[in-house]
C-alpha positions in Angstrom: -33.3 0.0 -73.1 -34.2 0.8 -76.7 -33.6 -2.8 -77.8 -35.6 -4.3 -75.0 -38.8 -4.1 -77.0 -37.3 -5.8 -80.0 -35.8 -8.5 -77.7 -39.2 -9.1 -76.0 -40.9 -9.3 -79.4 -38.4 -11.8 -80.5 -39.1 -14.0 -77.4 -42.8 -13.7 -78.1 -42.4 -14.7 -81.7 -40.2 -17.7 -80.8 -42.7 -18.9 -78.2 -45.7 -18.9 -80.6 -44.0 -19.7 -83.9 -44.0 -23.0 -85.6 -40.6 -24.7 -85.3 -40.1 -24.9 -89.1 -40.7 -21.1 -89.4 -38.6 -20.3 -86.4 -35.7 -22.3 -88.0 -36.1 -20.3 -91.2 -36.0 -17.0 -89.3 -32.9 -18.1 -87.4 -31.1 -19.2 -90.6 -31.8 -15.7 -92.1 -30.4 -14.0 -89.1 -27.4 -16.3 -88.7 -25.5 -14.9 -91.8 -24.3 -11.3 -91.9 -25.0 -11.1 -95.7 -28.5 -12.3 -95.2 -29.2 -9.8 -92.4 -27.8 -6.9 -94.5 -30.0 -7.9 -97.5 -33.0 -8.4 -95.3 -32.7 -4.9 -93.8 -32.2 -3.3 -97.3 -35.2 -5.2 -98.6 -37.3 -4.3 -95.6 -36.6 -0.6 -96.2 -37.4 -0.9 -99.9 -40.6 -2.9 -99.6 -43.9 -2.0 -98.0 -46.0 -5.2 -98.5 -45.6 -8.9 -97.9 -46.1 -9.5 -101.6 -43.1 -7.3 -102.4 -40.9 -9.1 -99.9 -41.8 -12.6 -101.0 -39.2 -12.9 -103.8 -36.4 -12.4 -101.2 -37.8 -15.1 -99.0 -38.2 -17.4 -102.0 -34.6 -16.7 -103.1 -33.2 -17.2 -99.6 -34.8 -20.6 -99.2 -33.6 -21.7 -102.6 -29.9 -20.8 -101.9 -29.7 -21.5 -98.2 -31.0 -24.8 -96.9 -33.1 -24.3 -93.8 -31.2 -25.7 -90.8 -31.7 -25.5 -87.1 -29.6 -22.9 -85.3 -30.6 -24.3 -81.9 -27.8 -26.6 -80.7 
């Protein structure tokens, strides 16, 4: 039950998100290493500006691809 809120939020974001952005989010979440780094960076940062370098790094080393079949 604790994860229900996160799952519902994910569905809401997917429904209203631009397809390009959704693909970027899915590519981040597809790789274990990226998920771990994302969590660590989220804990360390408190603002969007602080998190931007990770997003820039991720898109430079990992081509954005669709995770939808």
